N, C-alpha and C positions, 0 to 999 in steps of 0.2 A: 085417479089416484085414490088410494085407501084413506079413510079417515084417520086422523093422528092416533086415536086410541087403538084401532085395528092394526094400524102399522106397527105401533110399539109392541103390541102383543105378538105379532108375527116375528118381529126382530127377536124378542126374547125367546120364542119357541125356537127359531133358527139357532140362536146362541146356545140354548141348553142342549139341543141335539149335537152341535158342533162341539161342545165341551166334552160331552160323553164320548164322542169319536176321538177327540184329541187325547183324552186320558187313555182310552182303549188302545190307540195305535202307538203312543209313546211308551206305555207299558209293554205292549207286544214286542217293540223293538229294544226294550230293556234300557230305555232312556230314563224312565221313572219306575219306582218299585212300590206300588201301594202295599199297605200291610193290613192283614186281617184285624178287624176292629174288635179285638177281644181282650184289650188290656196290654197288648205289647207282642203277642206271638207272631213270629215272622212268617211271611208267605214265602215258600220255597221256590216259586217260580218255576215248577216242574211242569212240562208239557203233560196236560191231562190225557185221558183216553179219548178215543173217538166219541164225539158227542159232548154235551155240556154236563157239567156237575151241578150240584146244588147252588142256589143263589146265596151268597154270603155277605156279610157287611164288611167294607173295607174303609180305610182312611188313608189319606196322604197329607203329611204335615209340610208346610212350605212357607217360610218367612212369617211364621206366627199365625198363619191361617191353617184351619183344619178342613180339608175337603172329605166329606163322607158320602158313600154311595153303596148301592148293592149291585153285585156282578156275579156272573157265571164265568168259570174257566171251561174252554172248550178245545176242540181239535186244533193242533198247531200251538197250543198254549195261548190261544186267543182269549180276549177279554170281551165279555158281552154285558155292558153296563145298562142299567135301568136309568134313562135320563130323568124320570120323575123323582128318583131317589136322591139326586145330587143336591148337597147343601154345602155351604161355606160358613164357617164360623171364625170370627176374628174380632179383636177389640174394636176396630173401626170397619164397618162393612163396605163403606164407599160404594162402588158400582154394585149391580146386581150380582148375587152370589153365583149366578149361572153365566157369568160373562167370561168367554174364553180368553179375552185379552187380559183381563185381571188375573186369571189363572196363570198366564204365561209370566206376568210380572212377578206373581208370587213364587213361581217355580224357576225363576231365571238362574239362581244360584246352583239349584239341583241340576239343571241342564247344562250349566257351564257355558252359557252364552254371553259373550260381551254385549254392550249396549247396541253397537252397530248391527249385530245379528239379530238380537231381539226386535230392533226397530224394523228391520227388513221383513221378519216373519209377521209382524203386526199388520204390515201393508197387505201381505198375502191373505192373512186371516180375516181382515175386516172386508176385502173384496169378496172372499168366499161366503162370508156370512150374509152379505147384501144379495148375492146371487141365490143363496138358499132361501132367503126371506121372499124373494120374487117367485120362486119355485112353489113355495107354500101358498102364496097368494093366488097363483094361477093353476094350481093342481087340478088334475081331472081324475074322475073315478076310473077304476081298472077297465070296466067295459068300454069306456071311450078311448082309453089308451090303446086297447086291442084293435080298434077300428081305424087308428091312424096309419097313414102310409109311412114308409121308412123315414123320409126326410123330416116330416112333422113330429115323428116320435123322438127324434133326436133332441128336439128342443125341450123335452120334459124329463130329461135324465139328470143325474146328480153328480157326474163326474167319476174319476178314477176312485175306486172303493178303498185302496190302501193309502192314498194321499189325503191328508186332512185339508190342507190348503190347496185345494184341487181346482179352484176357479179365480185364481189371482188376476190373470191377464193384465199384469203391471205394464202401464204404459198407455192403455186405452183411455183411462180417465173416465169422464162422463160419457164417452162414445160407447162405453160397454153396454149402455142401455139400447144401443142401436145395433151393434155388432156381435153380441154374445149369442150363443144358441138359444138360451132360455128367453131372449128378447123376442124371438120369432118375427122378426122385422125384416122383410125382404129388401134388398138394395141391388144397385146396378154397379158394374165394374168400369173403371176407366181402362182405356186401351192407349198403348204407346208404340211407337216404331223405333227400334234401335239400330243404329249404323252397324255395319258388319264388323267394325273394328272392336266393338264393345259387346255385341250380341252374339250368343252361340245357341245352337238348336241341335237336339238329338231326338230321333224317334225310333220306331221299331224296325225299321229296314236295316239289315246287317250293314249296308254300305254307310249308313249314318251313325253307326254305333261305335265303329272302330277305325282308326286310321292304321297305316302300315306299321308305324312305330309303336302301336298300342296306346297312344295317347288318346285323350278324350276332348280334343278341342272343338269338336262339333262343326256346324256349318251355319251360315246365315240364311235367311229366308225360309218361311214356313207356310207357303201359300196353300198347299193341300190341306193341311189342318185348319187353317183359317177359313177355308171354304166350307168345312164341315161345321165350324163353330159359329159362324156369322152369316146371316142372310145376305142375299144379293144386294139389297138397298144399303145395308150398313157397310158392306165391303166397298160399294160404290162412293159412299160418303166419306169413309176413311181414306180411300184412294185419292179422292179429290183433295182432302185436307194435306195429305202427304205431297201430293204433286205441287200444290201452292206454296208450301213450306220450302221445298227444294228450289222452285222457281224464284223465290223471294231472295235466296242467297245461295246460288248454285256452287260457289266456290267453297262454302263452308263444309258442305257434306262430302263431296267428292265420291259419291256412290250412286248407283242407279236406284230408283224406287223399289224395283223388284228384289234387290238385295237386302233391304231392310227387314228386320225381324219384328214381327207383331206379337204383342203379348198383353195380357190383362194385368191390371193392378188393383189391388184392394183400395177403395177409396180412402180409408184411414192412412194407409201407407203413402198414397199419393200426396195427401195434404201435409202429413207430418214428417216424411222421410224424403221422398222423391223430389218434391219441389225445393226444399232448402238444401239438400246434399247434392242433388245433381243440377244445381243451378248452372254450372259451366256447361254442361252437356246440352241443357235445354236451350242455352243462349247460342250455342254454336251449331245446332243442328245434329248433333250426335244422338240426341234423344228428342223425339218430336211427339207431342201429344196429339192423339187422333180424336179423342172425345169419348163419350159414354156409350157403352153397348146397350142395346134394348132390353136384353134378357135380365130378369131378376134372379137373385141368388139367395140362399139361406146357408149359414154356417152349420156344419155337422159338429159333434162333440169336439173333434179336433178343430179348434175354432178358426184356423187358417184354411181348412179345407171346405170348399163351398159347392153346393149342389144347385144346378139349374132348375127352378121351379116352373118356368114358363115352357121350357123344352127339355123335359127329363131325360131325353134320350142323348143329349149333349153331355160332354164329359164334365165330371167333377174337376175342379181347379184347386190345386194346393199352392197357396201363394205366400210370398214373403211378408211377414209382419214383424216389425221391431217392437214386439211385446214380449214379456217374459211370462211364461205360464208353466207352473210346476217346476221342472228341472232345468229348463234351457230357454234361450231366446228362439223365437219361432221364424227365423229368417229362411231363405232358400239359397243354398250354396251351388255353385256350378257343379261340384262333385255329386250332390244329390240329384240335380237336374239330369246329369249324364248317366248316372247309375240306374235310375229308375227304368227307362226303356231297355237298357241292356239286360238287367236282371229279370225284368218281366218277360222278355223274349225267351230266355233260358227256361224260366219256371213253366211257361206255357209249353214249350217244346218237351220238357220232361213229362208233364201232364198228358200231352197228346200221345206220347210214344209209350205210355204206361197203362196197360189195360186196368189194373186195379184203381189207379187214380181217375182215369178217364170214365170207366164204364161201372165200376162197383161203388166208388164214393162220390163221383160227380162233382168233385171239388172244383171250385171256380176261383182261380187267381185273377184278381181284378187288376188288368194290365194298366201300367203307367205308360201310356202309348207315346208320349213325347214329353220332353223337358226343354226349358229355355232359361239362360241366365245372362244377365247383364253385369259386366264388371264396372267397377268405379275406378277410373284411372288413377286418382289420387291415393285412394285407400289400397289399391292393388300394389302400389309401390311401397307400402308399409306392411310387410308380411306379419309383424308380430302386433298389429292392431288388434283390439278385441274382436273375436270372431264374428259378432253381429254385424260389424261394419264390412265384412266381406260377403255378406248375404242379404244385400238391400233390395234386390230386384230379380226376381225369377219366378218360375211356375212349373209345376208338373201337371199334365193333363191325365186324369185317370178314368177308365170305363166306369160308369155308374152301374151299380148292381141291377137297377131296373132293366137295363139293355138286355140282361141275360135271363130273365124270369120266364118260364113257361106259363101257360094259362093256368090261372088259379093259385099260383105260387105268391107268397108274401115274404118280404125280407125284414128282419129285425136284428139290430146288433145283439151280440151275446151280452153286452152290458146292460142292454135294456131289460133283461130278465130279472135284474135286481130292482127294478122300479116299483115302488108302491103307490096305488092310487090314493086319491083324497079320501076314499072310503075305507082305507086301511087294508084293501085287498091287493095282492100283488098281481102285476100283469100275468106273471108265469100261471097263477092260479086260474085266471080268467081263460088263458089259452088251453089249460088242461080241461077245463070244464067244457069248453066248446069242442074239444077234440072227441069227447065221449070216451076217452080212455082213463084207466087208473093213473094215478100220479106215478106209480112205479114204471108202467109201460111207456108213459110219455117221456119220462126221464131216460129210460133205456134207449128210446128213439134218438134223444138228444145226444147221449154219448156216442151212439152209432154214427150219427152224422158228424160229430166234432173230432173225436180222437183218432180214428184210423187214417185219415188223410194227413194229419199232423205227424202221427207216428211214421207213416210211409215215407214222407219226405225226409224225416229225420234219420230213420234207420237205413233206408235203402240209398239215399243220396247224400246223407250228412248235411242236410239243409234245415236250419232252424229259423222259423219265422219269429216274429214278436207278437204272439197271438193273445194279447190282453183283450178285454172285452170290446174295446172300440174297433180293433183290427179284425175281429172275426164277425161276420155277418151270417145269422142262421137263416136258412131258407126253409119256409114251412109250406106244406102242400095245403090244398083247399080244405082239408080237414083239421088245420092247425097243428098238425104234427111236424116237428123238425125233421128234414129229409137229407139235407146236404148243407155244406157251408161255403161261403165266399171269404177269401182272406185278402188282405190289402196291407199297404205300407211296405214297399220293397226297397229298392235302392240300397243305401248302405246299412239298412236295418236287417238285412238278410245275412246270417252268419253261418259259417261251415265248421262242421266237425273236422278237426285236423286228422290226417292220417290218409291210409290207402283206400280210395274209393274208386274202383274201376268204372262204376256206373256214372261218374262225372268226368271220365277222361276227355270228352269232348266239350267241356265247359269253356266257353270263349274267353280269351285273355281279358277282354273288357269287363267281364263278370268277375274274374279272378281278382282284378286289381281293386274292385270296390268291396269285396266281401271278406271281413275279418275271419280269422280261424281260431278255434279254441279247442281244447280237449274235450272229448266226449261227455265226461261228468258235469263239465261246465255248461254245456249246451243242453243237458238234461233239464236245466232251469227253464228252458223255453217252454216245457210242459209243467215241471214241478213248481216253479215260481209264478210264471205268468198265468197259468191255468188253474192249478191246484190251490196254491196259497194265495194267488192274487184275485182269483174269481170264485172258485168252489168254496174257499173259506167262508164267504158270505152266503153263496147260493145254497150251500148245504143246510144252513141254519134256516134260511127262508123256506126251504123245501120241507124241512122237519116241522116247521111251525104252521104251514099253510097247505101242504100237499100230502100229509099223512104219510110221508116216507122218512123213516128214522134216519139219523146221520150215519149210522153204521151200515144201513142198507144202501144209502147213497154211495158210500165209498166202495161197498162190495160191487155195486153195479159198475162203477168206474173201473175197478180191478178186473172185473169179468170181461169188459171190452178191451183192455189191455191184453188179458190172456187169450182172448179170441184172436186178436191180431198176431200175437206170438205163435199160436198154434197153426195159423194159416201160413206163416212164413218161417218154418223152422231153419231154413237155410241162413237166416240172419241172426242165429242165436249169439254168435260171437259179438255182434254189434249190440244185441240186447244186453249182454254182460258188460260191454265197455261203456256204454251210455248210461245204463243202469237207472231206469225209472222206478225200480223196486227197492232201492237201497233203503235201509231202515230209518235213516234220517238224511237231511240235506241242510246246507247252509241257509240261514235266514236272510233273505233280501231285506234290506232296511231303506225304503224309498224316502221315508220322512227324515231320517238321519242325513241322507244326502241332499235333500231339498232344504230343510229348514236351518241346518248349521252351515249353508254353503254361501253366506254373504261374502262377496269378495271374489269368489272363483268364477262368478258370472262374467267377469271382464277378461278372462283368459283369452289367449290367442287362438286356441283350438277348442272345439267341442271335446268333451270328455269321451276318449275312445276306450276306456277301460270298462271292465265289467261293473255291474251294479254293486254298491256298497253292501257288504255282508257282515253280520255280527251274530255269533252263536249259531245254533242249530235247532232245527224243529223236527219232530217225529213224522215220518212220512205215512199217511193214513192208508195208502194203497198197499203198503209193504205188508201189513197184517190182515188185509181184507182179501179172503182167499176163496170166496164163491166164484165159481166159474160159469161161463155161458158158451153157446156154440160160437164157432168162429163167425165173423161178419159176412154175411151173404149179400148177393146182389138183390135189389128190389125186383119185383115181378117184371118190370118194364125194361130191365137190363139183362142182356144176354151174358151168361158167365163165360168169361174168356180165360183161356189157359194163362196162369200166372207166369210172369217173366221169371 
């Protein structure tokens, strides 16, 4: 444990950085309007050109307090605030002037938040600041970060860049010190066996994906998957526990041992949710505890998704957790457990049948190979209960990226490229230096790996991923150059462009029932908002500051990659126009508006099935970046195949 003085310094450092981010993102989403500090001239809040303008002095007056800082306006109209310049002047200072909670109290009336909303936001913000303090205390230099394997690197990242309170994990309590990614503390999972009347299972086999009526009721029993995920000794031990439980009260269960569904449970969920809420099922043999598995797991940035560190070839597991992190409760519904394998099978089939996806881009959809869910008989009978009570016990098994890497390849999430080492050097700068390439050439390789597969799925098949930084994994060759990507998080998160797409005529009904449809311009946001405004908004600034590639050149390289794809597939020009990634502007997605002002909506009966909350528009930097490059070509090891 750090000494009190050192701990206080880190807390204040984390708070100052968090306050700068808070002001920047609330101003970006037009929730707050700082003024130029020149005696009253208004800031017009117009989107700036590509790149950042000069640093100017700004002020924000709230509840008698005056906050002052220096900031630059940049691409998308973003705010880049110098944390060291932040000051607060007020008749009574109270807390530290760089305290983000004090700032929210000052600005409460400007934000229009009633006390229950403010109180809820404070919980999220304090938890995030605590996590940021820990990250500062345990930070590594860039060279050490570059040496970390994929799972270990996940524990050194700072969360979703657009969301200010991005590490709330509300509900964990003190257990966050054990179960968060930045805790880097391995733990083991509990296993349970569920009676076939309450447990359902789906996998990649077509017979297990869809019933004749198109429903998704699944089946019980998952012996083949369990055989791959648990060693023989553990299976024998669990089988013995199950047999003894059924022998002790054979009339209670009314099912054979082989019909029971085995699935892992997060230890926090077991103690805090399963034991109290499934008390009846545990007492009557509908749910039977099997014990603790031997393998240790670590959470990825998506805190409920865990990777096996003792046997990395075994699947990642995405588990139910009744915690609220960022926008939603992190449970596991039967619909998600059923959708994952069905949608994965289809995405893999599209990739395998398409020479461009398979041989040119080498894109790797990380299959959700199986899913399982256990219903709660009492809550199942209350359809309008809060949705978190319908998502108490479930799992999706996903292929780990390590299983698919060739010799010499390394995997890192796209999000990790925003990580700054304790020496002030970004991970990306270290990777560029090790590659021996210029920053521009390395960046061009990244765009060539990233954009063409996302564009091809979107344009040819009308399939939109959710490709934010956590869901895209960059695969680097032995020379630290990005060569291809893996994508993850399917199920209900895959969306379809509405309209006539003959290329998906053979889409299974089980897939169609899970995927929502939207007009083409809406699903352009899968690239424009998730990648450009959601990730490149920050990455382009890091690149300009550390890789000697100006922001204008960054966006010209991105545009050249899009143009190269368009040149290669002129037969899709109508879809290029319909989806329109080159529109001069697009709606601004406001994730903080949606999260921070959402107290009360978290207890609704259904997850939000609508599109992201939007407010205003931002200029599209690729619309005016017109440098062109040759069409994407296969690498030397890939044979060029005739395009479909």
